[in-house]
C-alpha positions as CSV (number, residue, x, y, z in Angstrom):
1,M,-92.4,7.1,-69.5
2,P,-90.7,3.9,-68.3
3,Q,-90.3,1.0,-70.7
4,R,-92.8,-1.7,-70.0
5,S,-92.7,-5.4,-71.1
6,S,-96.3,-6.2,-71.8
7,N,-95.6,-10.0,-72.3
8,G,-93.8,-10.1,-69.0
9,D,-96.7,-8.2,-67.4
10,V,-99.3,-10.7,-68.7
11,L,-97.2,-13.7,-67.6
12,L,-96.7,-12.3,-64.1
13,F,-100.4,-11.5,-63.9
14,A,-101.4,-15.0,-65.1
15,R,-99.0,-16.7,-62.7
16,N,-100.4,-14.8,-59.8
17,F,-104.0,-15.5,-60.9
18,F,-103.3,-19.2,-60.6
19,R,-101.7,-18.8,-57.2
20,H,-104.4,-16.4,-55.8
21,P,-107.5,-16.6,-58.0
22,R,-109.8,-15.0,-55.3
23,M,-107.5,-11.9,-55.2
24,L,-107.5,-11.1,-58.9
25,G,-110.8,-12.1,-60.5
26,S,-109.3,-12.3,-64.0
27,I,-106.5,-14.2,-65.7
28,V,-105.4,-11.3,-67.8
29,P,-104.8,-7.5,-67.1
30,S,-107.5,-5.0,-68.1
31,S,-107.9,-4.1,-71.7
32,R,-107.2,-0.6,-73.1
33,F,-111.0,-0.2,-73.7
34,L,-111.7,-0.8,-70.1
35,I,-109.0,1.5,-68.8
36,K,-110.1,4.3,-71.1
37,Q,-113.8,4.0,-70.0
38,L,-112.8,3.6,-66.3
39,L,-110.7,6.8,-66.3
40,E,-113.2,9.0,-68.3
41,P,-114.9,10.5,-65.2
42,I,-111.6,11.8,-63.8
43,N,-110.9,15.5,-64.0
44,F,-107.1,15.2,-64.2
45,G,-106.7,19.0,-64.1
46,R,-108.3,19.1,-60.7
47,A,-107.2,15.8,-59.1
48,R,-104.3,16.1,-56.7
49,V,-104.5,12.8,-55.0
50,I,-105.6,9.6,-56.7
51,V,-105.6,6.2,-55.0
52,E,-105.6,2.8,-56.8
53,Y,-106.6,-0.4,-55.0
54,G,-105.0,-3.5,-56.5
55,P,-102.9,-2.1,-59.3
56,G,-101.6,-5.5,-60.3
57,V,-99.0,-5.1,-63.0
58,G,-99.7,-1.4,-63.5
59,G,-101.8,-1.1,-66.7
60,I,-104.2,1.4,-65.1
61,T,-101.4,2.9,-63.0
62,S,-99.3,3.9,-66.0
63,Q,-102.3,5.5,-67.8
64,V,-103.2,7.5,-64.7
65,L,-99.7,8.8,-64.5
66,H,-99.7,9.6,-68.2
67,H,-102.7,12.0,-67.7
68,M,-102.0,13.2,-64.1
69,R,-100.9,16.7,-63.2
70,P,-97.2,17.2,-62.5
71,D,-97.8,17.9,-58.8
72,G,-100.3,15.1,-58.3
73,T,-99.8,12.0,-56.2
74,L,-100.9,8.5,-57.1
75,I,-101.0,6.0,-54.2
76,A,-101.1,2.3,-55.4
77,I,-102.2,0.0,-52.6
78,E,-101.3,-3.7,-53.3
79,T,-101.4,-6.7,-51.1
80,N,-99.4,-9.0,-53.4
81,P,-95.6,-8.6,-52.8
82,D,-94.8,-9.8,-56.4
83,F,-96.9,-6.9,-57.9
84,V,-95.4,-4.4,-55.4
85,R,-91.9,-5.4,-56.4
86,H,-92.9,-5.3,-60.1
87,L,-94.4,-1.8,-59.9
88,Q,-91.4,-0.5,-58.0
89,Q,-89.0,-1.9,-60.6
90,T,-90.9,-0.9,-63.7
91,I,-92.4,2.5,-63.1
92,S,-90.1,5.2,-62.0
93,D,-92.2,8.3,-61.4
94,K,-91.9,10.6,-58.4
95,R,-95.6,11.0,-58.2
96,L,-96.2,7.3,-57.6
97,R,-96.2,5.8,-54.1
98,V,-96.5,2.0,-54.1
99,V,-97.7,0.7,-50.7
100,E,-97.9,-2.9,-49.7
101,G,-101.1,-3.1,-47.7
102,S,-104.8,-3.5,-47.8
103,A,-107.5,-1.1,-49.1
104,A,-109.0,-1.4,-45.6
105,Q,-106.1,0.7,-44.4
106,V,-106.6,3.5,-46.9
107,D,-107.2,6.1,-44.1
108,E,-104.0,5.1,-42.3
109,I,-101.9,5.0,-45.5
110,L,-103.0,8.5,-46.5
111,R,-102.2,9.8,-43.0
112,R,-98.8,8.2,-43.1
113,L,-98.1,10.0,-46.4
114,G,-99.2,13.3,-44.9
115,L,-102.6,13.3,-46.7
116,L,-106.2,13.3,-45.5
117,R,-108.3,12.7,-48.5
118,A,-108.3,11.5,-52.1
119,D,-110.0,13.1,-55.1
120,Y,-110.5,9.8,-56.8
121,I,-110.2,6.1,-55.8
122,I,-110.0,3.4,-58.5
123,S,-110.6,-0.2,-57.7
124,G,-110.6,-3.5,-59.6
125,I,-110.3,-5.7,-56.5
126,P,-112.9,-8.5,-56.7
127,F,-115.4,-7.4,-54.0
128,S,-117.5,-10.5,-54.6
129,T,-114.8,-12.8,-53.2
130,I,-114.0,-10.6,-50.1
131,D,-115.7,-11.5,-46.8
132,A,-118.7,-9.2,-46.1
133,P,-117.2,-7.5,-43.0
134,L,-113.9,-6.6,-44.8
135,R,-115.8,-5.5,-47.9
136,E,-118.0,-3.2,-45.7
137,Q,-114.9,-1.8,-44.0
138,I,-113.2,-1.0,-47.3
139,L,-116.3,0.7,-48.7
140,R,-116.9,2.7,-45.6
141,K,-113.3,3.9,-45.3
142,T,-113.3,4.7,-49.1
143,H,-116.4,6.8,-48.6
144,D,-114.9,8.6,-45.7
145,V,-111.6,9.6,-47.3
146,L,-113.1,10.9,-50.6
147,E,-113.0,14.7,-51.1
148,P,-116.4,16.3,-51.7
149,G,-117.1,16.0,-55.4
150,G,-114.7,13.0,-55.6
151,A,-115.6,9.6,-56.9
152,F,-114.9,5.9,-56.3
153,L,-114.4,4.2,-59.8
154,V,-115.0,0.5,-59.6
155,Y,-114.8,-2.2,-62.2
156,Q,-116.0,-5.8,-61.6
157,F,-116.9,-8.9,-63.5
158,S,-120.3,-9.3,-61.9
159,T,-122.9,-6.9,-60.4
160,R,-122.8,-8.6,-56.9
161,V,-121.3,-5.6,-55.2
162,L,-123.9,-3.1,-56.5
163,Q,-126.2,-3.4,-53.5
164,D,-123.3,-2.6,-51.1
165,L,-122.2,0.3,-53.3
166,Q,-125.7,1.7,-53.3
167,R,-126.0,1.4,-49.5
168,V,-122.7,3.1,-48.8
169,F,-122.6,5.8,-51.5
170,G,-125.4,8.2,-52.3
171,Y,-125.0,8.0,-56.1
172,V,-123.9,5.0,-58.2
173,G,-123.8,5.3,-62.0
174,R,-123.3,2.2,-64.1
175,K,-121.6,1.4,-67.4
176,F,-120.6,-1.8,-69.2
177,Q,-117.5,-2.6,-71.1
178,P,-117.8,-5.7,-73.4
179,W,-114.3,-5.4,-75.0
180,N,-112.5,-6.9,-72.1
181,V,-111.6,-10.4,-70.9
182,L,-114.0,-10.8,-69.0
183,P,-116.6,-8.2,-69.9
184,A,-116.7,-5.7,-67.1
185,H,-119.3,-3.7,-65.1
186,L,-118.2,-0.2,-64.2
187,F,-119.6,1.8,-61.2
188,I,-119.1,5.5,-60.6
189,C,-119.8,6.1,-56.9
190,Q,-120.1,9.4,-55.2
191,P,-121.0,10.3,-51.6
192,T,-124.1,12.4,-51.2
193,T,-123.5,15.8,-49.9
194,A,-125.2,16.7,-46.6
Protein backbone atom coordinates (compact mmCIF):
# COMPACT_ATOMS: atom_id res chain seq x y z
CA MET A 1 0.00 0.00 0.00
CA PRO A 2 1.28 3.50 -0.79
CA GLN A 3 2.25 5.89 1.97
CA ARG A 4 -0.47 8.48 2.45
CA SER A 5 -0.18 11.83 4.23
CA SER A 6 -3.55 12.29 5.90
CA ASN A 7 -2.74 15.87 7.03
CA GLY A 8 -1.81 16.77 3.46
CA ASP A 9 -4.98 15.09 2.19
CA VAL A 10 -7.18 17.11 4.58
CA LEU A 11 -5.47 20.40 3.67
CA LEU A 12 -5.77 19.72 -0.07
CA PHE A 13 -9.43 18.77 0.39
CA ALA A 14 -10.22 21.87 2.50
CA ARG A 15 -8.42 24.21 0.07
CA ASN A 16 -10.44 22.79 -2.82
CA PHE A 17 -13.68 23.02 -0.82
CA PHE A 18 -13.20 26.78 -0.44
CA ARG A 19 -12.41 27.11 -4.17
CA HIS A 20 -15.29 24.89 -5.36
CA PRO A 21 -17.84 24.39 -2.52
CA ARG A 22 -20.60 23.24 -4.90
CA MET A 23 -18.35 20.46 -6.23
CA LEU A 24 -17.46 18.93 -2.84
CA GLY A 25 -20.31 19.31 -0.39
CA SER A 26 -18.08 18.91 2.71
CA ILE A 27 -14.99 20.64 4.07
CA VAL A 28 -13.33 17.38 5.21
CA PRO A 29 -12.93 13.94 3.61
CA SER A 30 -15.22 11.04 4.58
CA SER A 31 -14.78 9.40 7.97
CA ARG A 32 -13.70 5.76 8.37
CA PHE A 33 -17.21 5.01 9.73
CA LEU A 34 -18.83 6.33 6.56
CA ILE A 35 -16.37 4.50 4.30
CA LYS A 36 -16.92 1.18 6.10
CA GLN A 37 -20.72 1.46 5.94
CA LEU A 38 -20.67 2.64 2.30
CA LEU A 39 -18.56 -0.32 1.14
CA GLU A 40 -20.49 -3.00 3.13
CA PRO A 41 -22.81 -3.98 0.24
CA ILE A 42 -19.90 -4.72 -2.14
CA ASN A 43 -19.14 -8.35 -2.87
CA PHE A 44 -15.41 -7.85 -3.42
CA GLY A 45 -14.93 -11.50 -4.39
CA ARG A 46 -17.27 -11.04 -7.35
CA ALA A 47 -16.64 -7.42 -8.39
CA ARG A 48 -14.32 -7.09 -11.39
CA VAL A 49 -15.05 -3.45 -12.28
CA ILE A 50 -15.80 -0.72 -9.75
CA VAL A 51 -16.23 2.95 -10.65
CA GLU A 52 -15.91 5.83 -8.21
CA TYR A 53 -17.32 9.28 -8.99
CA GLY A 54 -15.49 12.16 -7.31
CA PRO A 55 -12.73 10.30 -5.43
CA GLY A 56 -11.28 13.55 -4.05
CA VAL A 57 -8.11 12.75 -2.09
CA GLY A 58 -8.68 8.99 -2.28
CA GLY A 59 -9.94 7.94 1.17
CA ILE A 60 -12.58 5.63 -0.30
CA THR A 61 -10.35 4.76 -3.28
CA SER A 62 -7.60 3.32 -1.08
CA GLN A 63 -10.10 1.25 0.92
CA VAL A 64 -11.66 -0.18 -2.25
CA LEU A 65 -8.20 -1.15 -3.51
CA HIS A 66 -7.40 -2.73 -0.14
CA HIS A 67 -10.37 -5.11 -0.45
CA MET A 68 -10.48 -5.54 -4.20
CA ARG A 69 -9.55 -8.73 -6.05
CA PRO A 70 -6.08 -8.78 -7.69
CA ASP A 71 -7.51 -8.83 -11.23
CA GLY A 72 -10.09 -6.09 -10.59
CA THR A 73 -10.21 -2.59 -12.05
CA LEU A 74 -11.11 0.59 -10.17
CA ILE A 75 -11.92 3.59 -12.35
CA ALA A 76 -11.82 6.88 -10.44
CA ILE A 77 -13.56 9.68 -12.37
CA GLU A 78 -12.66 13.14 -11.08
CA THR A 79 -13.34 16.61 -12.55
CA ASN A 80 -10.84 18.45 -10.33
CA PRO A 81 -7.30 18.42 -11.83
CA ASP A 82 -5.71 18.97 -8.37
CA PHE A 83 -7.30 15.75 -7.09
CA VAL A 84 -6.44 13.87 -10.30
CA ARG A 85 -2.77 14.83 -9.89
CA HIS A 86 -2.85 13.98 -6.17
CA LEU A 87 -4.30 10.50 -6.79
CA GLN A 88 -1.82 9.77 -9.57
CA GLN A 89 1.09 10.80 -7.32
CA THR A 90 0.01 9.11 -4.09
CA ILE A 91 -1.62 5.80 -5.11
CA SER A 92 0.47 3.46 -7.23
CA ASP A 93 -1.69 0.43 -7.95
CA LYS A 94 -1.99 -1.13 -11.40
CA ARG A 95 -5.70 -1.79 -10.79
CA LEU A 96 -6.45 1.96 -10.48
CA ARG A 97 -7.30 4.10 -13.51
CA VAL A 98 -7.67 7.79 -12.65
CA VAL A 99 -9.62 9.65 -15.33
CA GLU A 100 -10.11 13.41 -15.47
CA GLY A 101 -13.69 13.78 -16.62
CA SER A 102 -17.35 13.86 -15.64
CA ALA A 103 -19.57 11.10 -14.28
CA ALA A 104 -21.87 11.98 -17.19
CA GLN A 105 -19.24 10.38 -19.46
CA VAL A 106 -19.12 7.06 -17.58
CA ASP A 107 -20.26 5.04 -20.60
CA GLU A 108 -17.61 6.62 -22.88
CA ILE A 109 -14.89 6.23 -20.23
CA LEU A 110 -15.68 2.54 -19.77
CA ARG A 111 -15.64 1.99 -23.55
CA ARG A 112 -12.29 3.81 -23.87
CA LEU A 113 -10.85 1.39 -21.31
CA GLY A 114 -12.25 -1.63 -23.18
CA LEU A 115 -15.09 -2.22 -20.71
CA LEU A 116 -18.87 -2.14 -21.08
CA ARG A 117 -20.28 -2.37 -17.56
CA ALA A 118 -19.46 -1.90 -13.90
CA ASP A 119 -20.35 -4.18 -10.98
CA TYR A 120 -20.54 -1.27 -8.55
CA ILE A 121 -20.47 2.50 -8.85
CA ILE A 122 -19.70 4.60 -5.77
CA SER A 123 -20.54 8.29 -5.59
CA GLY A 124 -20.19 11.13 -3.12
CA ILE A 125 -20.66 13.92 -5.66
CA PRO A 126 -23.19 16.44 -4.26
CA PHE A 127 -26.20 15.75 -6.49
CA SER A 128 -28.26 18.52 -4.84
CA THR A 129 -25.93 21.20 -6.28
CA ILE A 130 -25.88 19.73 -9.80
CA ASP A 131 -28.31 21.15 -12.38
CA ALA A 132 -31.30 18.83 -12.92
CA PRO A 133 -30.55 17.90 -16.58
CA LEU A 134 -26.94 16.91 -15.76
CA ARG A 135 -28.05 15.05 -12.61
CA GLU A 136 -30.58 13.12 -14.70
CA GLN A 137 -27.94 12.30 -17.34
CA ILE A 138 -25.52 10.99 -14.69
CA LEU A 139 -28.18 8.83 -13.03
CA ARG A 140 -29.50 7.41 -16.32
CA LYS A 141 -26.02 6.55 -17.63
CA THR A 142 -25.11 5.04 -14.25
CA HIS A 143 -28.23 2.86 -14.40
CA ASP A 144 -27.42 1.77 -17.96
CA VAL A 145 -23.80 0.70 -17.31
CA LEU A 146 -24.48 -1.34 -14.15
CA GLU A 147 -24.20 -5.11 -14.44
CA PRO A 148 -27.34 -7.08 -13.53
CA GLY A 149 -27.13 -7.52 -9.76
CA GLY A 150 -24.82 -4.51 -9.49
CA ALA A 151 -25.42 -1.48 -7.29
CA PHE A 152 -24.97 2.29 -7.22
CA LEU A 153 -23.74 3.25 -3.72
CA VAL A 154 -24.35 6.91 -2.94
CA TYR A 155 -23.64 9.07 0.09
CA GLN A 156 -25.07 12.57 0.47
CA PHE A 157 -25.49 15.15 3.21
CA SER A 158 -29.19 15.64 2.46
CA THR A 159 -32.03 13.47 1.11
CA ARG A 160 -32.82 15.81 -1.81
CA VAL A 161 -31.64 13.32 -4.46
CA LEU A 162 -33.82 10.49 -3.10
CA GLN A 163 -36.77 11.15 -5.44
CA ASP A 164 -34.47 11.13 -8.48
CA LEU A 165 -32.84 7.88 -7.34
CA GLN A 166 -36.22 6.23 -6.80
CA ARG A 167 -37.43 7.34 -10.24
CA VAL A 168 -34.35 5.99 -12.09
CA PHE A 169 -33.59 2.85 -10.06
CA GLY A 170 -36.09 0.15 -9.17
CA TYR A 171 -34.82 -0.35 -5.62
CA VAL A 172 -33.33 2.24 -3.25
CA GLY A 173 -32.29 1.13 0.24
CA ARG A 174 -31.41 3.78 2.84
CA LYS A 175 -28.98 4.02 5.74
CA PHE A 176 -27.70 6.85 7.92
CA GLN A 177 -24.19 7.47 9.25
CA PRO A 178 -24.06 9.97 12.14
CA TRP A 179 -20.29 9.61 12.76
CA ASN A 180 -19.18 11.81 9.90
CA VAL A 181 -18.68 15.54 9.37
CA LEU A 182 -21.44 16.15 8.18
CA PRO A 183 -23.73 13.21 9.09
CA ALA A 184 -24.44 11.31 5.86
CA HIS A 185 -27.35 9.60 4.15
CA LEU A 186 -26.43 6.41 2.26
CA PHE A 187 -28.45 5.03 -0.62
CA ILE A 188 -28.05 1.55 -2.14
CA CYS A 189 -29.60 1.69 -5.62
CA GLN A 190 -30.23 -1.30 -7.86
CA PRO A 191 -31.92 -1.45 -11.25
CA THR A 192 -35.02 -3.62 -11.41
CA THR A 193 -34.59 -6.70 -13.55
CA ALA A 194 -37.01 -7.04 -16.44
